[in-house]
C-alpha positions as CSV (number, residue, x, y, z in Angstrom):
1,M,91.4,99.1,124.1
2,S,93.4,95.9,124.5
3,Q,93.6,95.0,120.8
4,K,93.4,96.9,117.6
5,R,94.3,96.5,113.9
6,I,94.2,99.1,111.1
7,E,91.7,97.7,108.7
8,G,92.0,97.8,104.9
9,I,95.7,98.7,104.8
10,E,97.5,97.0,101.9
11,W,101.2,97.1,100.9
12,Y,101.7,99.7,98.2
13,V,102.9,98.6,94.8
14,D,103.5,101.0,91.9
15,R,101.6,99.1,89.2
16,K,102.3,101.8,86.6
17,A,106.1,101.4,87.1
18,E,105.7,97.6,86.9
19,G,103.8,98.0,83.6
20,H,106.8,99.9,82.2
21,G,109.2,97.2,83.3
22,E,110.6,99.3,86.1
23,P,111.1,98.1,89.7
24,G,108.8,100.6,91.5
25,I,109.7,102.0,94.9
26,Y,112.6,100.0,96.2
27,H,114.0,101.4,99.5
28,S,112.1,99.8,102.4
29,Y,111.6,103.0,104.3
30,M,110.0,104.6,101.2
31,T,107.8,101.6,100.4
32,S,106.7,101.7,104.0
33,L,106.0,105.4,103.9
34,A,104.2,105.0,100.5
35,T,101.9,102.4,102.1
36,A,101.2,104.6,105.0
37,I,100.4,107.7,102.9
38,D,98.4,105.7,100.4
39,H,96.2,104.4,103.4
40,I,96.0,107.8,105.1
41,A,95.2,109.9,102.0
42,G,93.4,107.2,99.9
43,S,95.8,107.8,97.0
44,L,99.5,108.3,96.2
45,D,101.6,109.9,93.5
46,P,104.8,107.8,93.8
47,A,107.0,110.1,91.7
48,W,106.0,113.1,93.9
49,L,106.7,111.1,97.0
50,M,110.1,109.9,95.8
51,G,111.1,113.3,94.4
52,S,109.9,115.4,97.3
53,S,111.5,113.1,99.9
54,G,114.8,113.3,98.0
55,F,115.1,109.5,97.7
56,A,114.8,109.8,93.9
57,F,118.1,111.7,94.0
58,R,120.0,109.7,96.6
59,S,122.6,107.1,96.0
60,F,124.3,104.7,98.5
61,F,127.3,102.5,98.0
62,N,129.8,100.3,100.0
63,E,133.2,99.2,99.0
64,T,132.2,95.5,99.1
65,F,128.6,95.7,97.8
66,C,127.4,95.4,101.4
67,P,123.6,96.0,101.5
68,S,124.0,98.0,104.7
69,A,124.8,101.0,102.5
70,M,121.1,101.6,102.1
71,S,120.8,102.5,105.8
72,V,124.1,104.4,106.3
73,F,122.9,108.0,106.6
74,D,121.6,110.4,109.3
75,W,118.3,108.8,110.1
76,S,117.1,111.6,112.4
77,A,117.7,114.2,109.7
78,V,116.4,112.2,106.7
79,L,113.5,110.0,107.9
80,P,111.1,112.4,109.6
81,E,111.9,115.0,106.9
82,A,110.6,112.6,104.3
83,V,107.3,112.4,106.1
84,E,107.2,116.2,106.4
85,Q,107.9,116.6,102.7
86,A,105.0,114.2,102.0
87,G,102.7,116.7,103.8
88,Y,102.4,115.4,107.3
89,E,103.8,116.3,110.7
90,C,106.0,113.5,112.1
91,T,106.6,112.0,115.5
92,Y,110.0,110.5,115.4
93,I,111.7,108.5,118.1
94,S,115.1,106.9,117.7
95,R,117.9,105.3,119.8
96,M,121.2,104.6,118.2
97,W,124.1,102.3,119.3
98,N,125.8,105.0,121.4
99,E,122.6,105.7,123.4
100,G,122.2,102.5,125.3
101,A,121.3,104.3,128.5
102,L,118.2,105.6,126.8
103,E,117.0,102.2,125.5
104,E,114.1,101.6,127.9
105,Q,113.0,105.2,127.9
106,R,113.0,105.5,124.1
107,R,111.2,102.1,123.7
108,E,108.4,103.3,126.0
109,E,108.1,106.6,124.1
110,A,108.0,104.7,120.8
111,H,105.4,102.3,122.1
112,A,103.1,105.1,123.2
113,A,103.5,106.8,119.8
114,I,102.7,103.5,118.0
115,I,99.6,102.8,120.0
116,E,98.4,106.4,119.5
117,G,98.9,106.1,115.8
118,V,97.2,102.8,115.4
119,D,94.2,104.0,117.4
120,R,93.7,106.7,114.8
121,E,94.3,104.3,111.9
122,V,97.8,105.5,111.1
123,P,100.6,102.9,110.9
124,A,104.1,103.4,112.3
125,I,107.2,103.1,110.1
126,V,109.6,101.0,112.1
127,W,113.2,99.8,111.6
128,D,113.8,96.0,111.6
129,V,110.4,94.6,111.9
130,A,111.9,91.9,109.8
131,D,115.1,91.2,107.8
132,A,117.0,94.3,108.8
133,E,114.6,96.5,106.8
134,W,112.0,99.1,107.6
135,G,108.3,98.0,107.7
136,L,105.0,98.9,109.3
137,I,103.3,98.3,112.6
138,V,99.6,98.1,111.9
139,G,98.1,96.7,115.0
140,Y,98.7,95.7,118.6
141,D,97.6,93.1,121.1
142,E,98.0,94.1,124.8
143,E,97.2,90.7,126.1
144,N,99.9,89.0,124.1
145,R,102.2,92.0,124.2
146,S,102.8,92.0,120.5
147,Y,102.5,94.2,117.5
148,E,101.0,93.2,114.1
149,T,103.4,94.1,111.3
150,L,103.6,94.4,107.6
151,T,107.1,93.7,106.3
152,H,108.9,95.3,103.4
153,A,107.8,92.3,101.3
154,G,104.2,93.0,102.2
155,R,103.8,90.0,104.5
156,S,101.9,90.0,107.8
157,S,103.9,89.0,110.9
158,A,104.2,89.8,114.6
159,L,106.8,91.5,116.7
160,A,106.9,91.2,120.5
161,Y,106.8,94.5,122.4
162,D,110.2,93.8,124.0
163,K,111.7,93.3,120.5
164,L,111.1,96.8,119.5
165,G,114.4,98.4,118.7
166,R,116.3,95.1,119.4
167,N,115.2,92.6,116.8
168,G,118.7,91.8,115.6
169,I,120.0,95.1,114.4
170,D,119.7,96.8,117.8
171,V,118.7,100.4,117.0
172,L,115.4,102.0,117.3
173,S,113.6,104.1,114.6
174,V,109.9,104.8,114.7
175,A,108.2,107.4,112.5
176,V,104.5,108.1,112.9
177,P,102.7,110.5,110.5
178,G,100.6,113.1,112.2
179,K,98.2,115.8,110.9
180,A,98.7,117.6,107.6
181,N,101.4,120.3,107.8
182,R,101.5,123.7,106.1
183,R,104.3,123.2,103.6
184,S,103.3,124.6,100.2
185,R,103.9,122.7,97.0
186,E,106.5,125.4,96.0
187,Q,108.4,125.0,99.3
188,V,108.4,121.2,99.0
189,M,109.8,121.5,95.5
190,L,112.5,124.0,96.5
191,N,113.5,121.7,99.4
192,A,113.7,118.7,97.1
193,L,115.8,120.5,94.4
194,N,118.2,121.9,97.0
195,L,118.5,118.4,98.5
196,A,119.3,116.9,95.1
197,I,122.3,119.3,94.7
198,A,123.5,118.8,98.3
199,H,123.4,115.0,98.0
200,A,125.2,115.0,94.7
201,D,127.9,117.1,96.3
202,G,128.3,114.6,99.2
203,A,126.9,117.0,101.7
204,E,124.6,114.5,103.3
205,W,126.4,112.4,106.0
206,T,127.6,108.9,105.2
207,E,130.3,106.8,106.9
208,R,133.2,107.5,104.5
209,P,135.5,106.1,103.1
210,K,133.9,102.6,103.2
211,Y,130.6,104.0,102.2
212,Q,130.0,106.7,99.6
213,N,127.0,108.6,98.3
214,G,126.3,111.3,95.8
215,L,128.2,111.5,92.5
216,A,131.3,110.1,94.1
217,G,129.4,107.0,94.9
218,F,129.0,106.2,91.2
219,D,132.8,106.0,90.9
220,L,132.9,103.4,93.7
221,W,130.1,101.4,92.1
222,A,131.9,101.3,88.7
223,T,135.1,100.3,90.5
224,L,133.2,97.4,92.1
225,Y,132.2,96.1,88.7
226,Q,135.7,96.6,87.4
227,R,137.2,94.6,90.3
228,W,134.6,91.9,89.7
229,A,135.6,91.7,86.1
230,M,139.3,91.4,87.0
231,I,138.5,88.5,89.4
232,V,136.3,86.7,86.8
233,G,139.0,87.3,84.2
234,A,141.6,85.7,86.5
235,G,139.5,82.6,87.0
236,G,138.6,83.5,90.6
237,A,134.8,83.6,90.3
238,A,134.4,80.5,92.5
239,N,135.9,82.4,95.4
240,L,133.4,85.3,95.2
241,P,130.8,85.6,98.0
242,L,127.7,83.5,97.3
243,D,125.5,86.5,98.0
244,L,127.3,88.9,95.6
245,T,124.8,88.6,92.7
246,D,121.9,89.3,95.2
247,W,123.7,92.3,96.5
248,A,124.5,93.6,93.0
249,A,120.8,93.2,92.2
250,Y,119.8,95.2,95.3
251,Y,122.1,98.0,94.4
252,A,120.9,98.1,90.8
253,G,117.3,97.9,91.6
254,Y,117.4,100.7,94.1
255,H,119.4,103.1,91.9
256,Y,117.5,102.4,88.7
257,S,114.2,102.7,90.4
258,A,115.2,106.0,92.0
259,R,116.4,107.6,88.8
260,C,113.2,106.6,87.0
261,Y,111.4,108.6,89.7
262,A,113.8,111.5,89.4
263,R,113.0,111.7,85.7
264,D,109.2,111.5,86.3
265,Y,109.3,114.0,89.2
266,L,111.2,116.6,87.2
267,E,109.0,116.1,84.2
268,A,106.0,116.8,86.4
269,V,107.4,119.9,88.1
270,A,109.3,121.5,85.3
271,A,106.5,123.6,84.0
272,E,108.1,126.4,81.9
273,S,111.6,125.8,83.2
274,E,113.9,124.7,80.4
275,P,116.7,123.8,82.9
276,L,114.4,121.4,84.7
277,R,113.2,119.9,81.5
278,Q,116.8,119.3,80.6
279,A,117.4,117.9,84.0
280,A,114.5,115.4,83.5
281,S,116.0,114.4,80.1
282,S,119.4,113.8,81.7
283,Y,117.9,111.7,84.4
284,A,116.1,109.7,81.7
285,T,119.5,109.0,80.3
286,V,120.8,108.0,83.7
287,A,117.8,105.6,84.0
288,C,118.6,104.1,80.6
289,H,122.1,103.3,81.6
290,L,121.1,101.9,84.9
291,R,118.4,99.8,83.3
292,A,121.1,97.8,81.6
293,V,122.8,97.2,84.9
294,W,119.5,96.2,86.6
295,E,118.4,93.8,83.8
296,R,121.7,92.0,83.9
297,A,121.6,91.9,87.7
298,C,118.2,90.4,87.7
299,E,119.7,87.2,86.2
300,R,121.3,86.5,89.6
301,R,124.4,85.0,88.1
302,T,128.0,86.2,87.6
303,P,128.4,87.8,84.1
304,E,131.4,87.3,81.9
305,R,134.3,89.6,82.3
306,V,133.6,91.7,79.2
307,V,129.9,92.1,80.3
308,L,131.0,93.3,83.8
309,S,133.4,95.9,82.2
310,C,130.6,97.1,80.0
311,L,128.3,97.5,83.0
312,A,131.0,99.5,84.7
313,D,131.0,101.8,81.6
314,H,127.2,102.2,81.9
315,I,127.6,103.3,85.5
316,R,130.3,105.8,84.5
317,E,128.1,107.2,81.8
318,A,125.2,107.4,84.3
319,K,127.4,109.5,86.5
320,L,128.1,112.0,83.7
321,S,124.5,112.3,82.9
322,E,123.6,112.7,86.5
323,A,126.2,115.5,86.9
324,R,124.6,117.3,83.9
325,A,121.2,116.9,85.5
326,V,122.4,118.4,88.8
327,D,124.0,121.3,86.9
328,C,120.7,122.0,85.3
329,I,119.0,122.1,88.7
330,R,121.6,124.5,89.8
331,E,120.9,126.7,86.8
332,H,117.1,126.6,87.6
333,L,117.8,127.7,91.1
334,G,120.5,130.2,90.2
335,V,123.0,128.3,92.4
336,A,126.7,128.4,91.5
337,K,128.6,125.2,91.4
338,G,130.1,124.5,94.8
339,S,127.6,126.6,96.7
340,A,124.3,125.8,98.3
341,S,120.9,127.6,98.1
342,S,118.9,128.3,101.2
């Protein structure tokens, strides 16, 4: 077949979250995965997806508010595992900066996986289909040698075959969901809870010290706001990067959204576990503090010094509540602080 498009696929939007004044799924890989799963399965529980994948519990920060923080982690470990935790086997092909000799081979492998997926009505989740974000490939045209894409903003576009993996940020990442796997609900939950602990403790790889994640990342985030307050207080606001308010909104939107889902996921899985109910309550407190940061960031203007200092305090309080939540998860699992459960 020389041309095919997946019919009826629409970008997923969490209307329930929007109705509560929350951002909904924010990370572009997860919005892409949500769209794919919603199309494949015909329905989606966004809190389950975010919680089981671990993205409800993850945090990503950079020392200058650089938005690249949201993609600084071990893709090969995290991305296909998110698909597996969602209940599907995953074909994953990648090629990083240090694997230039494999560029053509990996592009051919990825192209074959994409075509195979589209032919069975399954989209591929692909890095940098637009704007240095993950999006979906939902069709192909052999005559014009181009893919049809849905971007992280839900817009239709096109990507030439030879731009796959070199569309500006020249790395390749293609994930194609396969058939249903055999992970039980209990195993998925256990994996997610252990991941929440590991990430909080900084066990998931990130490019430190410029980038931080886990609980330590909240300290960096608060410090960024405190530095911002000092610059504004000294009259230096005019010298700040023009994109700073947009980057601050990106950080706030992702982290507030994620902790809303952490709250909802734990409420859903807690059952008779008092520690998990307490963890859900603590994540609700985290979300409350981060909502204040997000709402101010949505104004897209530099706040006054006193407001910036107040937002730094909210972030510090969010960290304390998150630490309590993680300790409650440890208690539920019977894991001592500083150790990991298998």
